[in-house]
TIRO-2110 file (N, C-alpha, C; in Angstrom, 1 decimal):
// TIRO-2110
19.0, -50.7, 26.0, N, 1, A
18.7, -51.4, 27.2, CA, 1, A
17.3, -51.3, 27.4, C, 1, A
16.6, -52.4, 27.8, N, 2, A
15.0, -52.5, 28.0, CA, 2, A
14.8, -52.4, 29.4, C, 2, A
13.6, -52.1, 29.9, N, 3, A
13.2, -51.8, 31.0, CA, 3, A
13.5, -52.9, 32.2, C, 3, A
13.2, -54.2, 31.9, N, 4, A
13.6, -55.3, 32.7, CA, 4, A
15.1, -55.2, 33.0, C, 4, A
16.0, -55.0, 32.1, N, 5, A
17.4, -54.9, 32.3, CA, 5, A
17.8, -53.8, 33.3, C, 5, A
17.2, -52.7, 33.0, N, 6, A
17.4, -51.4, 33.8, CA, 6, A
16.8, -51.8, 35.3, C, 6, A
15.8, -52.5, 35.5, N, 7, A
15.4, -52.7, 36.8, CA, 7, A
16.3, -53.7, 37.7, C, 7, A
16.7, -54.7, 36.8, N, 8, A
17.8, -55.7, 37.5, CA, 8, A
19.0, -55.1, 37.9, C, 8, A
19.6, -53.9, 36.9, N, 9, A
21.0, -53.2, 37.4, CA, 9, A
20.4, -52.4, 38.6, C, 9, A
19.6, -51.8, 38.5, N, 10, A
19.1, -50.9, 39.8, CA, 10, A
18.9, -51.7, 40.9, C, 10, A
18.5, -52.8, 40.9, N, 11, A
18.2, -53.7, 42.1, CA, 11, A
19.4, -54.2, 42.6, C, 11, A
20.4, -54.4, 41.8, N, 12, A
21.9, -54.9, 42.1, CA, 12, A
22.7, -53.7, 42.9, C, 12, A
22.5, -52.5, 42.1, N, 13, A
23.4, -51.3, 42.5, CA, 13, A
22.6, -50.9, 44.1, C, 13, A
21.4, -51.1, 44.4, N, 14, A
20.7, -50.9, 45.6, CA, 14, A
21.3, -51.9, 46.7, C, 14, A
21.5, -53.1, 46.3, N, 15, A
22.0, -54.1, 47.2, CA, 15, A
23.5, -53.6, 47.5, C, 15, A
24.2, -53.3, 46.5, N, 16, A
25.6, -53.0, 46.7, CA, 16, A
25.7, -51.5, 47.6, C, 16, A
24.9, -50.6, 47.4, N, 17, A
24.8, -49.6, 48.4, CA, 17, A
24.6, -49.8, 49.8, C, 17, A
23.7, -50.8, 49.9, N, 18, A
23.2, -51.3, 51.2, CA, 18, A
24.4, -51.9, 51.9, C, 18, A
25.0, -52.8, 51.3, N, 19, A
26.2, -53.4, 51.8, CA, 19, A
27.4, -52.6, 52.2, C, 19, A
27.4, -51.5, 51.4, N, 20, A
28.6, -50.6, 51.8, CA, 20, A
28.3, -49.8, 52.9, C, 20, A
26.9, -49.4, 53.0, N, 21, A
26.3, -48.6, 54.3, CA, 21, A
26.5, -49.5, 55.4, C, 21, A
26.4, -50.7, 55.5, N, 22, A
26.6, -51.6, 56.5, CA, 22, A
28.0, -51.8, 57.0, C, 22, A
29.0, -51.6, 56.2, N, 23, A
30.3, -51.6, 56.7, CA, 23, A
31.0, -50.5, 57.1, C, 23, A
30.1, -49.4, 56.6, N, 24, A
30.8, -48.0, 57.4, CA, 24, A
30.8, -48.1, 59.0, C, 24, A
31.8, -47.7, 59.6, N, 25, A
31.9, -47.6, 61.0, CA, 25, A
32.2, -46.1, 61.4, C, 25, A
31.7, -45.8, 62.4, N, 26, A
32.1, -44.4, 63.0, CA, 26, A
32.5, -44.8, 64.4, C, 26, A
33.7, -44.2, 65.0, N, 27, A
34.1, -44.6, 66.3, CA, 27, A
33.9, -46.0, 66.6, C, 27, A
34.3, -47.0, 65.7, N, 28, A
34.4, -48.3, 65.8, CA, 28, A
33.1, -49.1, 66.0, C, 28, A
32.0, -48.3, 65.6, N, 29, A
30.5, -48.9, 65.7, CA, 29, A
30.0, -48.9, 64.4, C, 29, A
29.4, -49.8, 63.9, N, 30, A
28.5, -49.6, 62.7, CA, 30, A
27.5, -48.3, 62.7, C, 30, A
27.3, -47.8, 61.5, N, 31, A
26.4, -46.5, 61.6, CA, 31, A
25.0, -47.1, 61.7, C, 31, A
24.4, -46.4, 62.5, N, 32, A
23.0, -46.6, 62.8, CA, 32, A
22.0, -46.5, 61.6, C, 32, A
20.9, -46.9, 61.5, N, 33, A
20.0, -47.0, 60.5, CA, 33, A
19.5, -45.5, 60.4, C, 33, A
19.4, -44.6, 61.3, N, 34, A
19.1, -43.2, 61.2, CA, 34, A
20.4, -42.6, 60.5, C, 34, A
21.5, -42.9, 60.7, N, 35, A
22.6, -42.4, 60.3, CA, 35, A
22.9, -42.8, 58.8, C, 35, A
22.4, -44.0, 58.4, N, 36, A
22.3, -44.4, 57.0, CA, 36, A
21.2, -43.5, 56.1, C, 36, A
20.0, -43.3, 56.8, N, 37, A
19.1, -42.4, 56.2, CA, 37, A
19.8, -41.0, 55.9, C, 37, A
20.3, -40.5, 57.0, N, 38, A
20.9, -39.0, 56.9, CA, 38, A
22.1, -39.0, 55.8, C, 38, A
22.8, -40.0, 55.7, N, 39, A
24.0, -40.1, 54.9, CA, 39, A
23.5, -40.1, 53.5, C, 39, A
22.4, -41.1, 53.2, N, 40, A
21.9, -41.1, 51.8, CA, 40, A
21.2, -39.8, 51.6, C, 40, A
20.5, -39.2, 52.5, N, 41, A
19.8, -38.1, 52.1, CA, 41, A
20.7, -36.9, 51.7, C, 41, A
21.9, -36.8, 52.4, N, 42, A
22.9, -35.8, 52.3, CA, 42, A
23.5, -35.9, 50.8, C, 42, A
23.5, -37.3, 50.4, N, 43, A
24.1, -37.5, 49.1, CA, 43, A
23.1, -37.2, 47.9, C, 43, A
22.0, -36.7, 48.3, N, 44, A
20.9, -36.2, 47.4, CA, 44, A
19.9, -37.3, 47.0, C, 44, A
19.9, -38.4, 47.6, N, 45, A
18.7, -39.5, 47.3, CA, 45, A
17.5, -38.9, 47.8, C, 45, A
16.4, -39.3, 47.3, N, 46, A
15.0, -39.0, 47.6, CA, 46, A
14.8, -40.0, 48.7, C, 46, A
13.6, -39.8, 49.6, N, 47, A
13.1, -40.6, 50.5, CA, 47, A
12.7, -42.0, 49.8, C, 47, A
12.1, -41.9, 48.6, N, 48, A
11.6, -43.2, 48.1, CA, 48, A
13.0, -44.0, 47.7, C, 48, A
13.9, -43.3, 47.4, N, 49, A
15.1, -44.3, 46.8, CA, 49, A
15.6, -44.7, 47.9, C, 49, A
15.7, -43.9, 49.3, N, 50, A
16.4, -44.4, 50.4, CA, 50, A
15.6, -45.5, 50.9, C, 50, A
14.2, -45.6, 50.9, N, 51, A
13.4, -46.5, 51.5, CA, 51, A
13.9, -48.0, 50.7, C, 51, A
14.0, -47.7, 49.3, N, 52, A
14.1, -48.8, 48.6, CA, 52, A
15.5, -49.5, 48.7, C, 52, A
16.6, -48.7, 49.1, N, 53, A
17.9, -49.3, 49.3, CA, 53, A
18.1, -49.9, 50.8, C, 53, A
17.4, -49.4, 51.5, N, 54, A
17.4, -49.9, 53.1, CA, 54, A
16.3, -50.9, 53.2, C, 54, A
15.3, -51.2, 52.4, N, 55, A
14.3, -52.0, 52.6, CA, 55, A
13.3, -51.6, 53.7, C, 55, A
13.1, -50.4, 53.5, N, 56, A
12.1, -49.8, 54.8, CA, 56, A
11.0, -49.1, 53.8, C, 56, A
9.9, -48.7, 54.7, N, 57, A
9.0, -47.9, 54.0, CA, 57, A
9.4, -46.4, 53.7, C, 57, A
8.9, -45.7, 52.8, N, 58, A
8.8, -44.6, 52.5, CA, 58, A
8.4, -43.5, 53.9, C, 58, A
7.5, -44.0, 54.6, N, 59, A
7.0, -43.4, 55.5, CA, 59, A
8.0, -43.5, 56.8, C, 59, A
8.6, -44.6, 57.0, N, 60, A
9.7, -44.7, 58.1, CA, 60, A
10.9, -43.6, 57.6, C, 60, A
11.3, -43.6, 56.4, N, 61, A
12.2, -42.7, 55.9, CA, 61, A
12.0, -41.2, 56.3, C, 61, A
10.8, -41.0, 56.0, N, 62, A
10.4, -39.6, 56.1, CA, 62, A
10.2, -39.3, 57.6, C, 62, A
9.9, -40.1, 58.4, N, 63, A
9.8, -40.0, 59.9, CA, 63, A
11.1, -39.7, 60.6, C, 63, A
12.1, -40.5, 60.0, N, 64, A
13.6, -40.4, 60.5, CA, 64, A
14.3, -39.1, 60.0, C, 64, A
13.9, -38.8, 58.6, N, 65, A
14.3, -37.4, 58.1, CA, 65, A
13.8, -36.3, 58.9, C, 65, A
12.6, -36.3, 59.3, N, 66, A
12.0, -35.3, 60.2, CA, 66, A
12.4, -35.2, 61.5, C, 66, A
12.6, -36.5, 62.0, N, 67, A
13.6, -36.5, 63.5, CA, 67, A
14.9, -35.9, 63.3, C, 67, A
15.4, -36.2, 62.3, N, 68, A
17.0, -35.5, 62.1, CA, 68, A
16.8, -34.1, 61.9, C, 68, A
15.8, -33.5, 61.2, N, 69, A
15.7, -32.1, 61.1, CA, 69, A
15.5, -31.4, 62.4, C, 69, A
14.6, -31.9, 63.3, N, 70, A
14.4, -31.4, 64.4, CA, 70, A
15.6, -31.5, 65.4, C, 70, A
16.2, -32.4, 65.4, N, 71, A
17.6, -32.6, 66.0, CA, 71, A
18.4, -31.4, 65.6, C, 71, A
18.6, -31.3, 64.5, N, 72, A
19.3, -30.2, 63.8, CA, 72, A
18.9, -29.0, 64.2, C, 72, A
17.7, -28.6, 64.3, N, 73, A
17.1, -27.4, 64.7, CA, 73, A
17.4, -27.2, 66.4, C, 73, A
17.4, -28.1, 67.0, N, 74, A
17.7, -28.0, 68.5, CA, 74, A
19.3, -27.7, 68.6, C, 74, A
20.1, -28.1, 67.9, N, 75, A
21.5, -28.1, 68.0, CA, 75, A
21.9, -26.7, 67.5, C, 75, A
21.2, -26.1, 66.7, N, 76, A
21.6, -24.7, 66.4, CA, 76, A
20.9, -23.7, 67.2, C, 76, A
20.3, -24.0, 68.2, N, 77, A
19.5, -22.9, 69.2, CA, 77, A
20.5, -22.3, 70.2, C, 77, A
END
């Protein structure tokens, strides 16, 4: 398989993952963008991969992850 084919497959998989994330519901509500970032991170994706899937910048994803870590630390005190 050549590089353009791999890129096209990756693009389509990113779209599918994004669509699945949008259909996930918790307590009858769609999962928030921060929740999507958190879920993808917990599944082992890197910020650059998460950003690509969600159509956001890597800076945005890093800020969300930092915020999640801070919330986690507060919850453990």
